[in-house]
C-alpha positions as CSV (number, residue, x, y, z in Angstrom):
1,X,-75.4,18.7,-87.3
2,X,-77.4,20.6,-88.5
3,X,-80.3,20.5,-91.0
4,X,-78.6,23.1,-93.7
5,X,-79.7,25.7,-94.6
6,X,-80.5,25.0,-97.9
7,X,-82.7,22.2,-97.2
8,X,-84.0,24.7,-94.4
9,X,-85.2,27.0,-97.0
10,X,-86.7,25.0,-99.4
11,X,-88.6,23.3,-97.2
12,X,-90.4,26.9,-96.0
13,X,-90.9,27.9,-99.9
14,X,-93.3,24.8,-99.8
15,X,-96.8,25.0,-100.3
16,X,-97.7,23.8,-96.8
17,X,-98.9,27.2,-95.2
18,X,-101.2,27.5,-92.9
19,X,-104.1,29.8,-92.0
20,X,-102.8,33.7,-91.4
21,X,-101.1,35.1,-88.3
22,X,-104.0,35.4,-85.8
23,X,-105.7,32.3,-86.9
24,X,-101.9,30.6,-87.5
25,X,-101.0,30.4,-83.6
26,X,-104.4,29.6,-82.5
27,X,-103.4,26.3,-85.2
28,X,-100.4,26.4,-83.5
29,X,-101.5,25.9,-79.8
30,X,-104.6,23.4,-80.8
31,X,-102.1,21.1,-82.4
32,X,-100.0,21.3,-78.8
33,X,-103.2,20.7,-77.1
34,X,-103.7,17.7,-79.7
35,X,-100.7,16.7,-78.1
36,X,-102.0,17.0,-75.0
37,X,-104.6,14.7,-75.7
38,X,-102.4,11.7,-76.9
39,X,-99.9,11.9,-74.2
40,X,-103.0,11.8,-72.1
41,X,-104.0,8.8,-73.2
42,X,-100.7,6.9,-72.9
43,X,-101.2,8.1,-69.4
44,X,-104.5,6.0,-69.4
45,X,-102.8,2.6,-70.9
46,X,-100.3,3.1,-68.9
47,X,-102.7,2.8,-65.6
48,X,-104.8,0.7,-67.0
49,X,-101.5,-2.1,-67.1
50,X,-101.8,-2.3,-63.6
51,X,-105.8,-2.9,-63.3
52,X,-105.2,-5.5,-66.0
53,X,-101.9,-7.9,-67.7
54,X,-101.6,-6.0,-71.6
55,X,-99.3,-8.5,-72.9
56,X,-98.3,-6.5,-76.0
57,X,-97.5,-3.3,-73.8
58,X,-93.7,-2.7,-73.1
59,X,-94.4,-0.3,-69.9
60,X,-91.1,1.5,-70.5
61,X,-91.3,2.2,-73.8
62,X,-94.6,3.5,-73.5
63,X,-93.9,5.4,-70.5
64,X,-91.0,7.2,-72.5
65,X,-93.4,8.0,-75.3
66,X,-96.0,9.7,-73.1
67,X,-93.0,11.5,-70.9
68,X,-91.2,12.9,-74.1
69,X,-94.9,13.7,-75.9
70,X,-95.9,15.4,-72.5
71,X,-93.0,17.4,-72.5
72,X,-91.9,18.1,-75.9
73,X,-95.1,17.8,-77.8
74,X,-97.4,19.9,-75.8
75,X,-95.4,21.9,-73.4
76,X,-92.7,22.7,-75.6
77,X,-95.4,23.7,-78.8
78,X,-97.4,25.6,-76.0
79,X,-94.9,27.5,-75.2
80,X,-93.9,28.3,-78.9
81,X,-97.3,29.4,-79.9
82,X,-97.2,31.5,-76.6
83,X,-94.4,33.2,-77.5
84,X,-94.0,34.0,-80.6
85,X,-97.7,35.3,-80.0
86,X,-96.7,37.2,-77.3
87,X,-93.8,38.9,-77.9
88,X,-92.6,39.6,-81.4
89,X,-94.4,42.0,-83.9
90,X,-96.8,41.3,-86.7
91,X,-94.4,40.9,-89.5
92,X,-92.1,38.7,-87.7
93,X,-94.7,36.2,-86.4
94,X,-95.2,35.9,-90.5
95,X,-92.2,34.5,-90.7
96,X,-91.5,31.3,-93.0
97,X,-88.7,30.5,-90.9
98,X,-91.2,30.2,-87.7
99,X,-93.7,28.3,-89.5
100,X,-91.5,25.9,-91.1
101,X,-89.6,25.8,-87.7
102,X,-93.6,24.1,-86.0
103,X,-93.8,21.9,-88.7
104,X,-90.4,20.2,-88.0
105,X,-90.8,20.0,-84.7
106,X,-94.2,18.7,-85.1
107,X,-92.8,16.0,-86.7
108,X,-90.0,15.0,-84.2
109,X,-93.1,14.4,-82.1
110,X,-95.2,12.1,-84.3
111,X,-91.7,10.3,-85.1
112,X,-91.3,10.3,-80.7
113,X,-94.6,9.3,-80.6
114,X,-94.7,6.5,-82.8
115,X,-90.3,5.2,-82.2
116,X,-90.5,5.2,-78.2
117,X,-93.3,2.9,-77.9
118,X,-91.6,0.4,-80.3
119,X,-88.5,0.3,-79.5
120,X,-88.0,2.8,-76.2
121,X,-84.3,4.2,-76.8
122,X,-83.3,3.0,-80.2
123,X,-81.8,4.1,-83.7
124,X,-85.0,6.1,-83.9
125,X,-86.2,7.5,-81.2
126,X,-82.7,9.0,-80.6
127,X,-83.0,10.2,-84.2
128,X,-86.3,12.4,-83.3
129,X,-85.5,13.3,-80.4
130,X,-82.1,14.4,-81.1
131,X,-83.7,16.4,-84.0
132,X,-86.3,18.2,-81.4
133,X,-83.5,19.4,-79.3
134,X,-81.6,20.7,-82.7
135,X,-84.7,22.6,-83.6
136,X,-85.3,24.0,-80.0
137,X,-81.5,25.4,-80.6
138,X,-83.1,27.4,-84.0
139,X,-85.9,28.6,-82.3
140,X,-83.9,30.1,-79.4
141,X,-81.3,31.4,-81.5
142,X,-83.9,33.2,-83.9
143,X,-86.4,34.2,-81.6
144,X,-83.5,36.1,-78.9
145,X,-82.3,37.9,-82.1
146,X,-86.1,38.7,-83.1
147,X,-86.6,40.4,-79.3
148,X,-83.2,41.9,-79.1
149,X,-83.8,45.5,-78.0
150,X,-87.3,44.9,-76.3
151,X,-87.0,45.2,-72.4
152,X,-89.4,44.6,-69.6
153,X,-89.5,41.7,-66.6
154,X,-91.7,39.6,-69.4
155,X,-88.3,40.0,-71.5
156,X,-86.1,39.0,-68.9
157,X,-87.8,36.0,-68.0
158,X,-88.2,35.0,-71.7
159,X,-84.3,35.2,-71.9
160,X,-84.3,33.0,-68.8
161,X,-86.4,31.1,-69.8
162,X,-84.7,29.7,-73.0
163,X,-81.2,30.1,-71.1
164,X,-82.5,27.2,-69.3
165,X,-83.9,25.2,-72.0
166,X,-80.4,25.5,-73.4
167,X,-79.0,24.0,-70.3
168,X,-80.5,21.5,-69.1
169,X,-80.0,20.2,-72.9
170,X,-76.2,19.4,-71.8
171,X,-77.4,16.5,-70.0
172,X,-78.9,15.1,-73.4
173,X,-75.2,15.2,-75.1
174,X,-73.9,13.7,-72.0
175,X,-76.2,10.8,-72.5
176,X,-74.4,8.7,-75.5
177,X,-71.0,8.4,-73.9
178,X,-72.6,7.1,-70.3
179,X,-74.3,5.1,-72.8
180,X,-71.6,3.5,-75.0
181,X,-69.8,2.7,-72.0
182,X,-72.4,0.8,-70.2
183,X,-73.2,3.2,-67.2
184,X,-76.7,3.3,-66.9
185,X,-77.2,1.9,-64.1
186,X,-75.1,4.1,-62.4
187,X,-75.8,7.2,-60.3
188,X,-74.1,9.8,-63.6
189,X,-77.0,8.6,-65.8
190,X,-80.0,9.0,-63.2
191,X,-78.1,12.3,-62.1
192,X,-78.0,13.2,-66.2
193,X,-81.5,12.4,-66.6
194,X,-82.3,14.5,-63.3
195,X,-80.1,17.6,-64.4
196,X,-82.3,17.7,-67.7
197,X,-85.8,17.3,-66.0
198,X,-84.7,19.5,-63.4
199,X,-84.1,22.3,-65.5
200,X,-86.8,21.9,-67.8
201,X,-89.4,21.8,-65.4
202,X,-88.0,24.3,-63.1
203,X,-86.0,26.6,-65.6
204,X,-87.4,26.7,-69.3
205,X,-91.1,26.0,-68.2
206,X,-91.8,27.9,-65.0
207,X,-89.3,30.8,-66.2
208,X,-91.7,30.6,-69.6
209,X,-94.9,30.8,-67.6
210,X,-93.8,33.8,-65.6
211,X,-92.3,35.4,-68.5
212,X,-96.2,35.2,-70.3
213,X,-97.7,36.2,-67.0
214,X,-95.5,39.7,-66.9
215,X,-96.3,39.9,-70.7
216,X,-100.2,39.7,-69.9
217,X,-99.7,42.3,-67.1
218,X,-97.8,44.5,-69.3
219,X,-100.5,44.4,-72.3
220,X,-103.0,45.2,-69.3
221,X,-100.8,48.6,-68.6
222,X,-100.7,47.0,-64.8
223,X,-97.4,48.3,-63.7
224,X,-95.3,46.3,-61.2
225,X,-92.7,47.6,-58.7
226,X,-89.2,47.3,-60.4
227,X,-87.5,46.4,-56.8
228,X,-89.1,43.5,-55.8
229,X,-89.6,41.9,-59.6
230,X,-86.0,42.4,-59.8
231,X,-85.3,40.8,-56.6
232,X,-88.1,37.7,-57.5
233,X,-86.4,37.3,-61.1
234,X,-82.6,37.4,-59.6
235,X,-83.3,34.8,-56.1
236,X,-85.6,32.4,-58.0
237,X,-83.0,31.9,-60.9
238,X,-80.2,31.5,-58.2
239,X,-82.4,29.1,-56.2
240,X,-83.0,27.4,-59.5
241,X,-79.6,25.7,-59.8
242,X,-79.2,25.2,-55.5
243,X,-82.9,23.0,-55.7
244,X,-80.8,20.8,-57.8
245,X,-79.1,19.3,-55.3
246,X,-82.0,17.4,-54.1
247,X,-82.0,14.7,-57.4
248,X,-78.4,13.9,-56.3
249,X,-79.3,13.2,-52.5
250,X,-80.4,10.2,-53.3
251,X,-76.6,9.0,-55.0
252,X,-74.9,11.1,-52.5
253,X,-76.8,11.4,-49.4
254,X,-74.4,13.6,-48.0
255,X,-74.9,16.6,-45.3
256,X,-73.5,19.4,-48.0
257,X,-76.1,18.2,-50.2
258,X,-79.1,18.2,-48.0
259,X,-77.2,22.0,-46.5
260,X,-77.0,22.8,-50.6
261,X,-80.9,21.9,-51.4
262,X,-81.8,23.9,-48.2
263,X,-80.6,27.0,-49.0
264,X,-82.4,26.6,-52.8
265,X,-85.8,26.3,-51.1
266,X,-85.1,28.6,-48.7
267,X,-84.3,31.8,-51.2
268,X,-87.1,30.0,-52.7
269,X,-89.4,31.0,-50.4
270,X,-87.6,34.3,-50.5
271,X,-88.6,34.5,-53.9
272,X,-92.5,33.6,-53.6
273,X,-92.8,36.0,-50.9
274,X,-91.6,38.9,-53.3
275,X,-93.5,37.4,-56.0
276,X,-97.2,37.8,-54.0
277,X,-96.0,40.9,-52.6
278,X,-96.0,41.8,-56.4
279,X,-99.4,39.7,-57.0
280,X,-101.2,41.6,-54.1
281,X,-100.1,45.2,-55.3
282,X,-101.6,44.3,-58.4
283,X,-104.7,41.8,-57.9
284,X,-107.2,43.9,-57.6
285,X,-106.4,45.9,-61.3
286,X,-106.2,41.7,-62.3
287,X,-109.5,41.3,-60.9
288,X,-111.1,44.5,-62.9
289,X,-109.5,43.8,-66.2
290,X,-109.6,40.2,-67.0
291,X,-111.8,37.0,-66.1
292,X,-113.8,34.1,-66.8
293,X,-112.2,30.5,-67.0
294,X,-108.6,31.7,-68.2
295,X,-108.1,33.9,-65.4
296,X,-109.6,31.3,-62.7
297,X,-107.0,29.2,-64.4
298,X,-104.3,31.2,-64.1
299,X,-105.1,31.9,-60.1
300,X,-105.7,28.0,-59.9
301,X,-101.5,27.8,-61.5
302,X,-99.7,30.2,-59.1
303,X,-101.9,28.7,-56.1
304,X,-100.1,25.5,-57.0
305,X,-97.3,26.8,-57.6
306,X,-97.2,28.4,-53.9
307,X,-98.0,24.6,-52.9
308,X,-94.8,23.2,-54.9
309,X,-92.8,25.7,-52.9
310,X,-94.5,25.0,-49.4
311,X,-94.0,21.7,-50.2
312,X,-90.4,21.7,-52.0
313,X,-89.9,23.6,-48.4
314,X,-90.7,20.7,-46.5
315,X,-87.3,18.6,-47.8
316,X,-85.2,21.1,-45.9
317,X,-85.7,18.0,-43.3
318,X,-83.1,15.2,-44.5
319,X,-85.3,12.2,-42.9
320,X,-88.4,14.2,-45.2
321,X,-86.5,14.5,-48.3
322,X,-85.7,11.0,-48.4
323,X,-88.9,9.8,-48.1
324,X,-89.5,11.8,-51.1
325,X,-86.8,10.9,-53.5
326,X,-87.4,7.1,-52.7
327,X,-91.8,6.9,-52.4
328,X,-92.3,6.7,-56.3
329,X,-96.1,7.8,-55.4
330,X,-94.9,10.9,-54.1
331,X,-92.5,11.9,-57.1
332,X,-95.4,11.0,-59.6
333,X,-97.4,13.3,-57.7
334,X,-95.0,15.9,-57.4
335,X,-94.2,15.8,-61.1
336,X,-97.9,15.6,-62.5
337,X,-98.3,18.8,-59.9
338,X,-96.2,20.7,-62.2
339,X,-97.1,19.5,-65.2
340,X,-100.2,19.4,-65.0
341,X,-101.8,21.5,-62.5
342,X,-99.1,24.5,-62.5
343,X,-97.6,24.9,-66.2
344,X,-100.8,23.4,-67.8
345,X,-103.5,25.4,-66.7
346,X,-101.5,28.4,-66.6
347,X,-100.9,27.5,-70.6
348,X,-104.4,26.9,-71.1
349,X,-105.7,29.7,-68.9
350,X,-102.9,32.5,-71.0
351,X,-104.0,30.9,-74.3
352,X,-107.5,31.9,-73.5
353,X,-107.1,35.3,-72.3
354,X,-104.9,36.0,-75.6
355,X,-107.8,34.7,-77.9
356,X,-106.1,30.6,-79.0
357,X,-108.3,28.8,-77.4
358,X,-111.9,29.1,-76.1
359,X,-112.6,27.9,-73.0
360,X,-116.3,29.7,-72.8
361,X,-118.6,27.7,-74.7
362,X,-120.8,24.2,-73.2
363,X,-118.4,21.5,-74.4
364,X,-115.2,23.3,-73.3
365,X,-116.2,24.0,-70.2
366,X,-117.2,20.2,-69.7
367,X,-113.6,19.1,-71.2
368,X,-112.0,21.7,-68.6
369,X,-114.0,21.0,-65.4
370,X,-113.3,16.8,-66.3
371,X,-109.3,17.7,-66.9
372,X,-109.4,19.5,-63.2
373,X,-111.3,16.4,-61.7
374,X,-109.1,14.2,-63.7
375,X,-105.9,15.8,-61.7
376,X,-107.7,16.7,-58.5
377,X,-108.6,13.0,-58.0
378,X,-105.3,11.1,-59.2
379,X,-103.2,13.6,-57.2
380,X,-104.9,13.3,-54.0
381,X,-105.1,9.5,-54.7
382,X,-101.0,9.3,-55.2
383,X,-99.9,11.5,-52.0
384,X,-102.6,9.3,-49.9
385,X,-101.2,6.2,-51.0
386,X,-97.4,7.8,-50.3
387,X,-98.3,8.7,-47.4
388,X,-99.7,5.1,-46.8
389,X,-96.2,3.5,-47.9
390,X,-94.7,6.1,-45.4
391,X,-97.0,4.6,-42.7
392,X,-96.5,0.9,-43.8
393,X,-100.0,0.7,-44.1
394,X,-99.7,-0.9,-47.3
395,X,-102.3,-0.5,-50.3
396,X,-105.3,1.2,-50.0
397,X,-108.6,-1.0,-51.8
398,X,-109.0,-0.6,-54.9
399,X,-105.7,1.6,-55.6
400,X,-105.0,1.1,-59.0
401,X,-108.8,0.8,-60.1
402,X,-109.1,4.2,-58.9
403,X,-106.1,5.9,-60.3
404,X,-106.8,4.4,-63.8
405,X,-110.7,5.7,-63.3
406,X,-109.7,8.8,-62.3
407,X,-106.3,9.7,-65.2
408,X,-109.7,8.4,-67.5
409,X,-111.3,12.1,-67.0
410,X,-108.4,13.6,-67.8
411,X,-107.7,12.4,-71.8
412,X,-111.6,13.3,-72.2
413,X,-111.2,16.3,-70.8
414,X,-108.7,17.5,-73.4
415,X,-110.9,16.2,-76.2
416,X,-113.8,17.7,-75.2
417,X,-111.5,21.1,-75.2
418,X,-110.5,20.5,-78.6
419,X,-113.7,19.2,-79.9
420,X,-115.3,22.8,-78.3
421,X,-112.9,25.1,-80.5
422,X,-115.3,26.4,-82.8
423,X,-115.9,30.0,-84.1
């Protein structure tokens, strides 16, 4: 399988060395932010391809590169850096294991960045994506071992997050036999992809964000009531399994599948009720202790999380569910709502509050404002155009040009945040 223990130890003992503890975690997060910038640049190229023909561009290959760098280079490594900084004591953060594992994981991201645009799913891209997955198993094994004996809501959510990470990769192991047997145009292929994406977005990413949020409360000595916290955890966990049914509905639009999804979104609404009860209980103390752009971004992330849950609740109605997964603008808009809105804004906000990212100087603030402007305006255009398709009203004027222009703000914004990271 694997990277042999001997090879890994030799790499760990090499002369490649990051700055010391606090600087190290900053460096890791900033490397993840560079990956975010690259993924955003890819996104702009993909949207420009609808404005002017790019004869050299293999669209689907570039799309794979964009999505893999965004998810595995930005979000995964951003969570990696913040988890180790937040949950582990200093002596474990300084471990050569985590240094070397980060470097190897970033190498796998760079490999995917190069391989996917050139060949799509091929020998090199599959090798690097498989390497990333195997390295994530090493991270899960070591991190779980290092948090053994720790208690509290943040640890419970962190453990659930990495269980969902492992669960999502089952779909990746299913892909080789599916592709070898020529099933790439059949329902099982798309169901496997949706299984991976669902448990990444709604499991690993979402529960990781909540783990960091509860750790933030703990670090500020803000107490949360135990009973609603437990109820929130278990109801949200169960709902995550049921809401996968929506991904199945496009292939098998059976009443039982719609009913299963409906149960999932109802449970999700109940879970959010518990969550906002807890937030209300701690809101005054949070405002008292936190501030600045970091806190604003966390509030924005959870407001968008609530919007995401409300949108999912709307698909209880089968007719709306059918529209939700058949109009591509809605699908892309929803994915970006979660990845760019909920997950990315929380990670940026938390990194700012924990000292991993400087969002308070003029350059970084300008970059953040441009990123938010690009995100909100592109979401508005995507959902407005989707609604027009739904109403059989055709294309809005200059749709692709508007989408390209607003999308261009995002890599500029992230780039300015990177430039703004000065001591």
